[in-house]
LOVEXZA-845045 format. One record per residue (C-alpha): x, y, z; residue in three letters. Coordinates in steps of 0.001 Angstrom, whole numbers, plus 500000, padded with zeros to 6 digits. Last residue first. Layout:
# residues N
[[X; Y; Z]; "ALA"]
...
***
This chain:
# residues 442
[[743689; 237619; 712742]; "SER"]
[[743656; 239693; 709577]; "GLN"]
[[744024; 243464; 709625]; "VAL"]
[[742099; 245482; 707010]; "PHE"]
[[739168; 243085; 707321]; "TYR"]
[[736213; 242344; 705051]; "ARG"]
[[738032; 243884; 702098]; "PRO"]
[[736470; 246803; 700208]; "VAL"]
[[735911; 246299; 696478]; "PRO"]
[[736909; 249085; 694066]; "GLU"]
[[734177; 251314; 692659]; "SER"]
[[734133; 254417; 694867]; "LEU"]
[[737921; 254553; 694943]; "LEU"]
[[738158; 254114; 691170]; "ARG"]
[[735563; 256784; 690349]; "ARG"]
[[737218; 259266; 692702]; "THR"]
[[740633; 258536; 691202]; "THR"]
[[739387; 258989; 687625]; "ALA"]
[[737647; 262242; 688536]; "LEU"]
[[740649; 263632; 690404]; "GLY"]
[[743105; 262665; 687666]; "TRP"]
[[741003; 264286; 684925]; "GLU"]
[[740346; 267436; 686949]; "ASP"]
[[737656; 267623; 689612]; "LEU"]
[[736045; 270954; 690488]; "GLN"]
[[732733; 270231; 688720]; "ASP"]
[[732185; 267381; 691158]; "LEU"]
[[732291; 269725; 694129]; "GLY"]
[[734447; 267488; 696200]; "ASP"]
[[733328; 265315; 699104]; "SER"]
[[733449; 261747; 697765]; "SER"]
[[732685; 258895; 700133]; "GLY"]
[[733959; 255364; 700688]; "ARG"]
[[733070; 253566; 703928]; "LEU"]
[[735731; 250935; 704483]; "GLY"]
[[738734; 253035; 703582]; "GLY"]
[[742081; 251803; 704870]; "TYR"]
[[744156; 250921; 701800]; "ARG"]
[[742303; 252874; 699092]; "SER"]
[[741642; 255740; 701492]; "VAL"]
[[745359; 255908; 702306]; "HIS"]
[[746328; 255853; 698615]; "ALA"]
[[743877; 258679; 697918]; "ALA"]
[[745465; 260723; 700729]; "TRP"]
[[748935; 260171; 699289]; "GLU"]
[[747836; 261233; 695805]; "GLU"]
[[746077; 264311; 697204]; "ARG"]
[[749304; 265540; 698772]; "ARG"]
[[747820; 269016; 699177]; "GLU"]
[[744285; 269420; 697842]; "ILE"]
[[743965; 272281; 695338]; "GLU"]
[[743746; 269898; 692363]; "PRO"]
[[740465; 268218; 693430]; "ARG"]
[[740761; 264761; 694988]; "ALA"]
[[739004; 264788; 698341]; "VAL"]
[[737972; 261258; 699295]; "VAL"]
[[736069; 261329; 702527]; "CYS"]
[[736897; 260253; 706046]; "ASP"]
[[738711; 257112; 707264]; "PRO"]
[[735323; 255441; 707907]; "ASP"]
[[735840; 251964; 709358]; "ASN"]
[[732969; 249489; 708925]; "VAL"]
[[731862; 248250; 712349]; "TRP"]
[[733127; 246447; 715478]; "PHE"]
[[734848; 243593; 713660]; "ARG"]
[[735044; 244345; 709961]; "GLY"]
[[737226; 247373; 710621]; "HIS"]
[[738425; 247689; 714228]; "GLN"]
[[741977; 246464; 713492]; "PHE"]
[[742577; 249449; 711178]; "ALA"]
[[742536; 251722; 714219]; "ARG"]
[[746210; 252700; 714205]; "SER"]
[[746318; 253129; 710420]; "VAL"]
[[743285; 255401; 710254]; "GLY"]
[[744421; 257236; 713376]; "ASN"]
[[747682; 258526; 711904]; "LEU"]
[[746176; 259023; 708437]; "THR"]
[[743452; 261329; 709758]; "ALA"]
[[745965; 263239; 711868]; "GLY"]
[[748309; 263890; 708939]; "PHE"]
[[745526; 264616; 706454]; "GLN"]
[[744406; 267399; 708724]; "SER"]
[[741411; 268486; 710811]; "PRO"]
[[742349; 268856; 714497]; "MET"]
[[743061; 265840; 716709]; "SER"]
[[746764; 265930; 715793]; "ALA"]
[[747215; 269271; 717557]; "ASP"]
[[750359; 270728; 715952]; "GLY"]
[[748932; 274233; 715968]; "ASN"]
[[746397; 273206; 713293]; "PHE"]
[[747257; 269916; 711608]; "SER"]
[[749514; 269551; 708574]; "ALA"]
[[748425; 268081; 705245]; "TYR"]
[[746179; 270851; 703948]; "THR"]
[[742827; 270545; 702150]; "PRO"]
[[741503; 269011; 705358]; "ALA"]
[[740718; 265550; 706741]; "ILE"]
[[738505; 265271; 709768]; "ASP"]
[[739799; 263440; 712817]; "PRO"]
[[740016; 259653; 712726]; "SER"]
[[738086; 256415; 713253]; "VAL"]
[[734790; 257534; 711801]; "ARG"]
[[732433; 254662; 712490]; "MET"]
[[730144; 252524; 710404]; "ALA"]
[[727091; 250337; 711122]; "ASP"]
[[726816; 251609; 714671]; "PHE"]
[[725612; 250457; 718109]; "LEU"]
[[727507; 247241; 718889]; "GLY"]
[[730690; 248973; 720006]; "ILE"]
[[730091; 252671; 720659]; "SER"]
[[731367; 252641; 724267]; "PRO"]
[[734796; 251576; 722910]; "LEU"]
[[735178; 254417; 720425]; "GLN"]
[[733762; 257543; 722044]; "PRO"]
[[732306; 259253; 718964]; "ALA"]
[[733370; 262377; 717121]; "GLY"]
[[731715; 260563; 714230]; "CYS"]
[[729152; 257758; 714088]; "GLY"]
[[727524; 256374; 710947]; "LEU"]
[[724076; 254754; 711034]; "LEU"]
[[722492; 253104; 707981]; "TYR"]
[[718713; 252887; 708235]; "SER"]
[[717434; 249600; 709678]; "SER"]
[[715298; 251225; 712369]; "GLY"]
[[715557; 255013; 712402]; "ILE"]
[[713647; 255451; 715688]; "VAL"]
[[715222; 252606; 717655]; "GLU"]
[[718688; 253512; 716380]; "ARG"]
[[718210; 257079; 717596]; "ILE"]
[[717128; 255810; 721023]; "LEU"]
[[720122; 253466; 721148]; "SER"]
[[722446; 256402; 720488]; "VAL"]
[[720987; 258327; 723418]; "GLY"]
[[721014; 255345; 725790]; "SER"]
[[724601; 254505; 724831]; "ARG"]
[[725703; 258011; 725742]; "TYR"]
[[723761; 258134; 729020]; "ALA"]
[[725227; 254775; 730045]; "GLU"]
[[728702; 256057; 729184]; "ILE"]
[[728160; 259214; 731236]; "PRO"]
[[727094; 257101; 734230]; "SER"]
[[723477; 257131; 735330]; "VAL"]
[[721529; 259126; 737903]; "ASP"]
[[718623; 260192; 735723]; "GLU"]
[[717752; 263807; 734928]; "HIS"]
[[721449; 264462; 734481]; "ARG"]
[[724239; 266098; 736483]; "VAL"]
[[727592; 266116; 734732]; "GLY"]
[[730209; 264096; 732891]; "PRO"]
[[730309; 264407; 729082]; "ILE"]
[[729154; 261190; 727401]; "ALA"]
[[726315; 262696; 725312]; "ALA"]
[[728707; 265344; 724005]; "ALA"]
[[731034; 262742; 722451]; "TYR"]
[[728393; 262706; 719716]; "ILE"]
[[730104; 265435; 717755]; "PHE"]
[[728613; 263877; 714592]; "ASP"]
[[725734; 261574; 713639]; "THR"]
[[725857; 260731; 709931]; "LYS"]
[[722490; 259207; 709099]; "HIS"]
[[721530; 257278; 705969]; "PHE"]
[[717881; 256281; 705444]; "ASP"]
[[716205; 259619; 704779]; "ILE"]
[[712768; 259224; 703173]; "GLY"]
[[711350; 262495; 704499]; "TRP"]
[[709196; 260532; 706975]; "SER"]
[[712422; 259057; 708371]; "THR"]
[[713824; 262546; 708912]; "PHE"]
[[710637; 263471; 710768]; "THR"]
[[710976; 260409; 712993]; "SER"]
[[714592; 261431; 713635]; "PHE"]
[[713652; 264895; 714834]; "VAL"]
[[710547; 263869; 716797]; "ALA"]
[[712350; 261052; 718584]; "ARG"]
[[715227; 263355; 719503]; "LEU"]
[[712735; 265876; 720876]; "TYR"]
[[710961; 263194; 722915]; "ASP"]
[[714325; 262226; 724389]; "ARG"]
[[715030; 265844; 725305]; "ALA"]
[[711673; 266102; 727026]; "GLY"]
[[712183; 262853; 728939]; "PRO"]
[[715685; 263864; 730121]; "ASN"]
[[718039; 260861; 729982]; "THR"]
[[719802; 262040; 726810]; "THR"]
[[720818; 265271; 728515]; "ASP"]
[[721860; 267415; 725559]; "LEU"]
[[725368; 268805; 725891]; "ALA"]
[[726285; 272465; 725476]; "TYR"]
[[728139; 274500; 722887]; "LEU"]
[[729475; 278035; 723062]; "ASN"]
[[729594; 280078; 719877]; "GLN"]
[[731677; 280918; 716823]; "HIS"]
[[730572; 277710; 715006]; "TRP"]
[[732612; 275869; 717626]; "ASN"]
[[733281; 275963; 721368]; "TYR"]
[[733225; 272967; 723679]; "GLY"]
[[730619; 270798; 725406]; "ALA"]
[[730433; 273165; 728359]; "SER"]
[[728304; 271994; 731271]; "VAL"]
[[725130; 273982; 731878]; "PRO"]
[[725153; 275795; 735237]; "ALA"]
[[723270; 274168; 738131]; "GLY"]
[[726036; 274336; 740750]; "ASP"]
[[726699; 270576; 740476]; "SER"]
[[727291; 270933; 736733]; "SER"]
[[724540; 270541; 734194]; "ARG"]
[[723625; 268374; 731212]; "VAL"]
[[721041; 270285; 729192]; "LEU"]
[[717326; 269649; 728605]; "TRP"]
[[716238; 272109; 731300]; "GLU"]
[[717545; 274954; 729139]; "PRO"]
[[714599; 274290; 726829]; "HIS"]
[[713377; 277344; 724931]; "SER"]
[[716535; 279421; 724582]; "ALA"]
[[718842; 276452; 723978]; "PHE"]
[[716374; 274887; 721540]; "THR"]
[[716021; 278181; 719697]; "ARG"]
[[719736; 278029; 718969]; "SER"]
[[722293; 280743; 719646]; "ASN"]
[[723837; 278907; 722633]; "GLU"]
[[724409; 275768; 720599]; "ALA"]
[[722859; 272436; 721638]; "VAL"]
[[724859; 269286; 720906]; "LEU"]
[[723620; 265697; 721289]; "PHE"]
[[722213; 265325; 717779]; "PRO"]
[[725177; 266682; 715821]; "ALA"]
[[723331; 265990; 712585]; "THR"]
[[724186; 265086; 709008]; "TRP"]
[[721705; 263752; 706436]; "ILE"]
[[721490; 261046; 703798]; "GLY"]
[[718994; 260345; 701009]; "ALA"]
[[719451; 257305; 698765]; "ARG"]
[[720004; 257859; 695070]; "ARG"]
[[717792; 257012; 692083]; "GLY"]
[[717122; 260552; 690924]; "ASN"]
[[713670; 260434; 692569]; "SER"]
[[715455; 259807; 695856]; "ARG"]
[[717597; 262931; 695634]; "ILE"]
[[714590; 264943; 694473]; "ARG"]
[[712619; 263774; 697530]; "GLU"]
[[715516; 264799; 699744]; "PHE"]
[[715429; 268259; 698234]; "LEU"]
[[711657; 268484; 698691]; "GLY"]
[[712002; 267729; 702415]; "PRO"]
[[714545; 270582; 702714]; "VAL"]
[[712526; 273143; 700753]; "ASP"]
[[713895; 276680; 700649]; "ALA"]
[[717428; 275949; 701833]; "PHE"]
[[719952; 278813; 701925]; "ARG"]
[[718016; 280645; 704663]; "GLY"]
[[718711; 277809; 707062]; "SER"]
[[715971; 275291; 707705]; "PRO"]
[[714362; 274638; 711127]; "ILE"]
[[714000; 270886; 711745]; "LEU"]
[[717490; 270366; 713163]; "TRP"]
[[717513; 273275; 715609]; "ASP"]
[[720304; 271928; 717852]; "GLY"]
[[723153; 273505; 715939]; "ILE"]
[[721414; 276344; 714126]; "GLU"]
[[719325; 277161; 711055]; "ALA"]
[[719719; 273754; 709433]; "GLN"]
[[720918; 272946; 705891]; "TYR"]
[[724474; 274015; 706750]; "GLY"]
[[726102; 270836; 708085]; "ASP"]
[[726050; 267921; 705651]; "ASP"]
[[723630; 266747; 702989]; "VAL"]
[[724435; 263122; 702196]; "GLN"]
[[723741; 261860; 698684]; "VAL"]
[[723842; 258083; 698979]; "VAL"]
[[724543; 255340; 696415]; "ASP"]
[[727269; 256963; 694325]; "ILE"]
[[728781; 254941; 691459]; "PRO"]
[[729679; 257950; 689270]; "LEU"]
[[728228; 258139; 685764]; "ASP"]
[[729676; 261593; 685055]; "LEU"]
[[726343; 262957; 683799]; "THR"]
[[724415; 261157; 686543]; "LYS"]
[[726657; 262367; 689346]; "MET"]
[[726663; 265797; 687699]; "LEU"]
[[722903; 266220; 688202]; "ALA"]
[[723150; 265491; 691918]; "LEU"]
[[726096; 267877; 692087]; "ASN"]
[[723929; 270687; 690742]; "SER"]
[[721055; 269855; 693096]; "ASP"]
[[723306; 269807; 696162]; "VAL"]
[[724785; 273194; 695319]; "ASP"]
[[721259; 274499; 694527]; "SER"]
[[720119; 273737; 698086]; "GLU"]
[[723003; 275755; 699403]; "THR"]
[[726206; 274871; 701253]; "VAL"]
[[727834; 277751; 703138]; "ASP"]
[[728443; 275566; 706229]; "THR"]
[[731204; 273591; 704417]; "PHE"]
[[730950; 273900; 700615]; "TYR"]
[[733662; 271647; 699213]; "GLN"]
[[734591; 269504; 702205]; "TYR"]
[[731035; 269219; 703537]; "TRP"]
[[728644; 268286; 700731]; "SER"]
[[728964; 264518; 701028]; "CYS"]
[[728712; 261999; 698181]; "TRP"]
[[728308; 258456; 699389]; "ILE"]
[[729127; 254816; 698684]; "THR"]
[[727084; 252330; 700682]; "PRO"]
[[728719; 250440; 703538]; "ALA"]
[[728714; 246674; 703896]; "PRO"]
[[726783; 245503; 706966]; "ARG"]
[[728846; 244732; 710037]; "PRO"]
[[729436; 241100; 711008]; "ALA"]
[[727139; 240104; 713853]; "ALA"]
[[728203; 240698; 717443]; "LEU"]
[[727934; 237794; 719880]; "GLY"]
[[729325; 239857; 722745]; "LEU"]
[[731951; 237260; 723710]; "SER"]
[[732842; 236635; 720066]; "ALA"]
[[733246; 240350; 719305]; "VAL"]
[[735412; 240740; 722404]; "LEU"]
[[737626; 237802; 721446]; "ASP"]
[[738126; 239170; 717936]; "ASP"]
[[738911; 242640; 719297]; "ALA"]
[[741522; 241265; 721712]; "TRP"]
[[743040; 239227; 718888]; "HIS"]
[[743283; 242289; 716671]; "THR"]
[[744695; 244617; 719309]; "LEU"]
[[747361; 242115; 720391]; "ALA"]
[[748236; 241165; 716804]; "ALA"]
[[748729; 244821; 715840]; "GLU"]
[[750851; 245491; 718928]; "VAL"]
[[752996; 242450; 718202]; "SER"]
[[753514; 238851; 719375]; "THR"]
[[750897; 238781; 722099]; "ASP"]
[[750359; 239325; 725813]; "THR"]
[[747221; 240052; 727806]; "ARG"]
[[746251; 242173; 730818]; "VAL"]
[[742551; 242696; 731571]; "VAL"]
[[741236; 245909; 733082]; "VAL"]
[[738939; 247084; 735862]; "GLU"]
[[739219; 250759; 736664]; "GLY"]
[[741623; 253623; 737334]; "ASN"]
[[744575; 252067; 735519]; "ALA"]
[[748343; 251768; 735965]; "SER"]
[[751216; 250673; 733742]; "VAL"]
[[754862; 250914; 734846]; "VAL"]
[[757334; 250789; 731962]; "VAL"]
[[760705; 249534; 733136]; "LYS"]
[[764348; 250323; 732372]; "ASP"]
[[764350; 253418; 734575]; "GLY"]
[[760741; 254289; 735366]; "VAL"]
[[758842; 255130; 732184]; "VAL"]
[[755187; 255804; 732889]; "GLN"]
[[752170; 254157; 731278]; "ALA"]
[[748668; 255319; 732121]; "GLN"]
[[745327; 253623; 731477]; "ILE"]
[[742022; 255496; 731743]; "SER"]
[[739261; 253015; 732429]; "PRO"]
[[736400; 252587; 729965]; "VAL"]
[[733360; 251215; 731785]; "GLU"]
[[730017; 250052; 730371]; "THR"]
[[730641; 248886; 726808]; "LEU"]
[[734353; 248377; 727484]; "PRO"]
[[733894; 245721; 730201]; "SER"]
[[737438; 244539; 731073]; "ALA"]
[[739058; 247600; 729541]; "ALA"]
[[742375; 246664; 727962]; "ALA"]
[[746058; 246398; 728881]; "VAL"]
[[748114; 244826; 726094]; "LEU"]
[[751653; 243563; 726742]; "THR"]
[[753881; 242781; 723755]; "VAL"]
[[755942; 239639; 724101]; "PRO"]
[[759760; 239587; 724375]; "SER"]
[[761889; 240582; 721396]; "GLY"]
[[763775; 243348; 723178]; "ASP"]
[[761606; 246277; 722100]; "GLY"]
[[759361; 246103; 725164]; "PRO"]
[[756223; 246675; 723056]; "ASP"]
[[753690; 248192; 725460]; "VAL"]
[[749994; 248396; 724629]; "ALA"]
[[747189; 250692; 725806]; "LEU"]
[[743439; 250355; 725444]; "LEU"]
[[740523; 251659; 727548]; "GLY"]
[[741468; 255294; 727089]; "GLU"]
[[745233; 255304; 726657]; "GLY"]
[[747693; 257683; 728317]; "TRP"]
[[751457; 257905; 728075]; "PHE"]
[[753002; 259969; 730855]; "VAL"]
[[754871; 263292; 731059]; "ASP"]
[[752952; 264716; 728084]; "THR"]
[[749907; 265635; 730158]; "GLY"]
[[746540; 263997; 729628]; "GLN"]
[[744195; 266485; 731348]; "SER"]
[[741406; 263962; 731803]; "ASN"]
[[737715; 264583; 732592]; "GLU"]
[[736546; 265529; 729125]; "TYR"]
[[738232; 262760; 727175]; "ARG"]
[[739838; 264372; 724162]; "TYR"]
[[738548; 266062; 721014]; "SER"]
[[735744; 268432; 722024]; "SER"]
[[736731; 269300; 725570]; "ILE"]
[[740457; 269414; 724904]; "ARG"]
[[739771; 271418; 721763]; "HIS"]
[[737963; 274090; 723760]; "PRO"]
[[740825; 274078; 726306]; "LYS"]
[[743746; 274731; 723992]; "ASP"]
[[746605; 272660; 722520]; "VAL"]
[[745480; 269098; 723180]; "TRP"]
[[748050; 266305; 723255]; "ARG"]
[[750212; 264270; 720894]; "TYR"]
[[752718; 262130; 722787]; "PRO"]
[[756190; 263504; 723543]; "ALA"]
[[758766; 260943; 722465]; "ALA"]
[[761485; 259496; 724746]; "ASP"]
[[759773; 256128; 725144]; "LEU"]
[[759190; 255769; 721410]; "ALA"]
[[755571; 256342; 720546]; "TYR"]
[[752671; 254387; 719025]; "GLY"]
[[749397; 255772; 717659]; "THR"]
[[745956; 257106; 718527]; "SER"]
[[745200; 260840; 718495]; "PRO"]
[[741661; 261649; 719692]; "SER"]
[[739405; 262486; 716732]; "TRP"]
[[737165; 259410; 716799]; "SER"]
[[736956; 259206; 720583]; "GLN"]
[[738929; 258284; 723689]; "TRP"]
[[742424; 257662; 722354]; "GLY"]
[[744307; 254400; 721806]; "GLN"]
[[747928; 254677; 722939]; "GLU"]
[[750848; 252473; 721867]; "HIS"]
[[754023; 252534; 723956]; "VAL"]
[[757271; 251674; 722219]; "GLN"]
[[760548; 250041; 723259]; "ALA"]
[[763719; 250310; 721167]; "ARG"]
[[766133; 252562; 723080]; "ALA"]
[[764608; 251927; 726502]; "PRO"]
[[764894; 248132; 726106]; "ASP"]
[[762006; 247156; 728327]; "VAL"]
[[761018; 245418; 731560]; "GLY"]
[[757289; 245619; 732057]; "ILE"]
[[755485; 246432; 735302]; "GLU"]
[[751766; 245764; 735069]; "ALA"]
[[748474; 246615; 736813]; "VAL"]
[[749513; 249470; 739121]; "THR"]
[[746532; 251213; 740673]; "ARG"]
[[745204; 254650; 739749]; "MET"]
***
């Protein structure tokens, strides 16, 4: 780390604003005496925070973006990655007396502005202009199976909700089948026992006038999958040859697909080509942090290069289909996606698990959705996560208000037969109301 700025502050009023590594990583501002949100256990550190950083609570820590508001009326200082598509330095801020000392482990630019929001927005505008990025395409509205059925979803669950969309006259463009249609994480073309005819289901979705959408975690391979058993050579490895952990979920260990391995790349092509042949033109790619985990790969490239190569391959195969990222490194994803989840998952409950703001909760989703509002309309369409409006949802009115204010991609994820009068009316309104070009103006 080298020092890049020393900022005099009013210790009682100053704030440090962190931007985290990926979709789920907490991103918000803190008073100087506050303890920033950090990981609670190792599996969540791997899956929700930058793999190579421990991020203790004794310093503030941004991944490619960190701002300091001195609290005395003087300008806000923003420290940002100089080349965020290829290198995302870790940026630390430490309180030393009446100063905040900022250091970084890579090339950064230092700017000043009138507020944290203005600093982030103007930096994003300048980056978009320098890269020549086109304005993101408007997002379709979706229905997603996840938050009602989770991994227990069945083919008949999707069919019944497909029928209800027509009966209830809901403005839903895409029916997106989430996790549960596949046999295992990594075995995307092998159906689970709850799905008799996956291609036929997508054909029924299309014949009912909706677009077909699908969920994958394309860069994860679970230890119980056939892919793991058949192709261990496709995995990112440590220097001793063991596969690198990509976390723990679905009651099993997870590993990272090496997106530079020719066999793994051919597999990705086969999976997404098959999806295209099924008429699928909306893709939610999840847990994609895995492609950027450090380790030994077939090609000697940086983790960010490997990540962008994997996403670019998917884009090449699916063409103009709509591409949504989730669990995604934020800055390395610029220019690759139509829409981006900017927060952790929501949940039926407000509070996060064990106080870890990266875990599913309305609290964590709201925290990040506000902090990353500046990205919407610039890098992509912001996805704050789905509308859940059935009566059992805690604080459902507050969550609906957040989606209304910060929702670029609008999606419903209730079983439609579970909605009461308020839930149905709110879902219809949120799917129908216009989405502004920007949530934060320049």
